[in-house]
C-alpha positions as CSV (number, residue, x, y, z in Angstrom):
1,P,181.1,53.0,77.8
2,R,182.6,52.1,74.4
3,L,184.2,55.5,73.9
4,E,187.8,55.0,72.7
5,R,188.7,58.3,71.1
6,P,189.6,61.6,72.8
7,V,187.1,64.3,73.4
8,L,187.9,67.9,73.3
9,M,185.4,70.5,74.6
10,L,185.9,74.1,73.7
11,H,183.5,76.4,75.6
12,G,183.3,80.1,76.1
13,D,182.9,81.3,79.7
14,Q,180.4,84.0,78.4
15,D,178.2,81.5,76.5
16,R,174.6,82.5,76.9
17,E,173.3,79.7,74.7
18,V,174.8,76.7,76.4
19,P,175.7,76.9,80.1
20,V,179.4,76.6,80.8
21,A,178.4,74.1,83.5
22,N,178.1,71.6,80.7
23,V,181.9,71.3,80.7
24,A,181.8,70.0,84.2
25,Y,178.8,67.8,83.5
26,L,180.6,66.0,80.6
27,E,183.8,65.7,82.7
28,R,181.9,64.0,85.5
29,A,180.0,61.8,83.1
30,L,183.2,60.6,81.5
31,G,184.7,60.2,84.9
32,R,181.9,57.8,86.0
33,L,182.7,55.7,82.9
34,R,186.4,55.9,83.7
35,K,187.1,57.7,80.5
36,E,188.5,60.9,82.1
37,S,191.8,60.3,80.4
38,L,190.1,60.8,77.0
39,F,188.7,64.2,78.0
40,R,190.3,67.6,77.5
41,K,188.7,70.9,77.9
42,N,189.4,74.5,77.0
43,V,187.2,77.1,78.6
44,L,187.9,80.4,76.8
45,A,187.8,83.6,78.9
46,G,185.6,86.3,77.5
47,V,184.3,84.2,74.6
48,N,180.6,83.4,73.9
49,H,178.8,80.7,72.0
50,Y,180.2,81.6,68.6
51,I,183.7,80.2,68.8
52,P,183.9,79.0,65.1
53,W,183.2,82.6,64.0
54,Q,185.1,84.5,66.7
55,Q,188.1,82.2,67.2
56,P,188.4,80.3,63.9
57,R,192.2,79.8,64.2
58,L,191.9,78.5,67.7
59,L,189.2,76.0,66.6
60,A,191.2,74.9,63.6
61,D,194.3,74.4,65.7
62,A,192.4,72.4,68.3
63,V,190.8,70.1,65.7
64,A,194.2,69.6,64.0
65,E,195.8,68.7,67.3
66,L,192.9,66.3,68.2
67,Y,193.1,64.7,64.8
68,D,196.9,64.2,65.2
69,Q,196.3,62.6,68.6
70,I,193.8,60.2,67.1
71,R,196.0,59.2,64.2
72,R,198.8,58.3,66.7
73,Q,196.6,55.9,68.5
74,P,196.9,52.2,67.8
């Protein structure tokens, strides 16, 4: 309930380690807390669990964008 910072979830749709259904689960959980405006998701087509190793530029860009968003908050 005290969450104040944005949450970004990157998830591959071919992840065999963690079900992609976790994206919807987190989205619902934050919605119940009325924190849906803090949630962003990016489900990556054809990508598995190893996003940091397979998509390092995408991950770095997403973290940089999230960091910039947090810095702009009061």
